[in-house]
C-alpha positions in Angstrom: 0.0 0.0 0.0 1.5 3.4 -1.1 1.6 6.5 1.0 -0.3 9.5 -0.3 1.1 12.9 0.6 -1.1 15.9 0.2 0.4 19.4 0.2 -2.0 22.0 1.3 -1.1 25.6 0.4 -2.4 28.5 2.4 -5.0 30.8 0.9 -3.9 34.2 -0.4 -6.6 36.7 -1.1 -4.5 39.4 -2.8 -0.8 39.0 -3.0 0.8 41.3 -5.5 4.4 41.4 -6.7 6.7 44.1 -8.0 10.0 43.6 -9.8 12.3 45.6 -12.0 14.5 44.1 -14.8 16.9 45.6 -17.3 17.1 45.1 -21.1 19.1 41.9 -20.5 16.7 40.5 -17.9 19.0 41.0 -15.0 17.4 42.1 -11.7 20.4 42.6 -9.6 24.1 42.4 -8.7 25.4 41.5 -5.3 21.8 41.6 -3.9 21.4 45.2 -5.0 19.8 46.9 -8.0 22.1 47.5 -11.0 20.7 50.9 -11.8 19.5 54.1 -10.2 16.0 55.1 -11.5 14.3 57.9 -9.6 11.1 57.3 -11.6 11.0 53.6 -10.8 11.7 54.2 -7.1 8.9 56.7 -7.0 6.6 54.2 -8.7 7.7 51.5 -6.2 7.0 53.8 -3.3 3.6 54.8 -4.6 2.4 51.2 -5.0 3.8 49.9 -1.7 3.2 52.7 0.7 1.5 51.7 3.9 1.7 48.0 2.9 3.2 44.8 4.2 6.2 43.7 2.1 7.5 40.1 1.9 11.2 39.9 1.2 13.7 37.1 1.1 16.8 36.9 3.3 19.5 38.1 0.9 17.4 41.0 -0.3 16.5 41.9 3.3 20.2 42.1 4.1 20.8 44.9 1.5 17.4 46.6 1.7 17.5 50.2 2.8 14.9 51.4 5.4 11.5 51.8 3.7 9.4 54.4 5.5 5.7 53.7 6.2 6.0 50.1 5.1 6.2 46.9 7.1 9.0 44.4 6.1 8.2 40.7 6.6 11.1 38.3 6.2 10.3 35.1 4.4 10.7 31.8 6.2 12.4 29.2 4.1 10.2 26.2 4.6 6.9 27.9 5.4 4.5 30.2 3.6 3.8 33.7 4.9 0.2 34.6 4.2 -0.5 38.1 5.6 1.3 40.3 3.1 0.4 42.7 0.4 3.4 42.6 -1.8 6.3 40.3 -2.6 9.3 42.4 -3.4 12.0 39.7 -4.0 14.5 38.3 -4.3 14.5 35.8 -7.1 13.9 32.7 -4.9 11.1 34.4 -3.0 9.4 35.5 -6.3 9.6 31.9 -7.6 8.3 30.4 -4.3 5.2 32.6 -4.2 4.5 33.3 -7.9 1.6 30.8 -8.0 -0.2 33.0 -5.4 0.3 36.4 -7.2 -2.9 38.2 -8.3 -0.9 41.0 -9.8 2.6 41.2 -11.2 4.0 44.7 -11.8 7.2 44.6 -14.0 9.3 47.7 -14.4 11.5 47.5 -17.6 14.6 49.6 -17.0 16.5 50.9 -20.0 19.9 49.6 -18.9 22.3 47.1 -20.3 24.6 46.3 -17.3 25.5 42.7 -16.6 24.3 41.4 -13.2 24.5 38.1 -11.3 20.7 37.5 -10.8 18.4 37.0 -13.7 14.6 37.5 -13.9 12.8 34.7 -12.1 11.3 31.7 -13.6 7.6 32.4 -13.5 6.6 29.1 -15.1 4.3 28.5 -12.1 2.7 31.9 -12.2 -0.9 32.0 -11.2 -2.8 31.8 -14.5 -5.2 34.4 -13.3 -2.5 36.9 -12.4 -2.8 40.3 -14.1 0.5 41.6 -15.5 1.3 45.3 -15.6 4.3 46.5 -17.5 6.0 49.9 -16.9 8.9 51.4 -18.9 11.6 53.7 -17.4 
């Protein structure tokens, strides 16, 4: 008789995600953004103000203070459910992408080489709405 294992995922009502990538699909270098874009940072602030932000460990280590936002550090083998936005890094995006209801992608006009590529969103929630912005 075989053993049946059932994985039960938590319920997410409204998890959004925001990410920026350059022309070469890099999202960072040494756990930091490759570029400086005042317009994109203003856009990020406007969307995430007064929200709970989920972030992975490496991104958390390099994240500057974000005024009027609550930062929640992801736990490797658990799912965090009470958040508004997933803001990275790559592993955190990939872990939670099947829960995203919205994905906001900033396309940055930049050609620098980084060490972290755009995440694999193969498991993206099929009902996720995708918004593209160009800076």
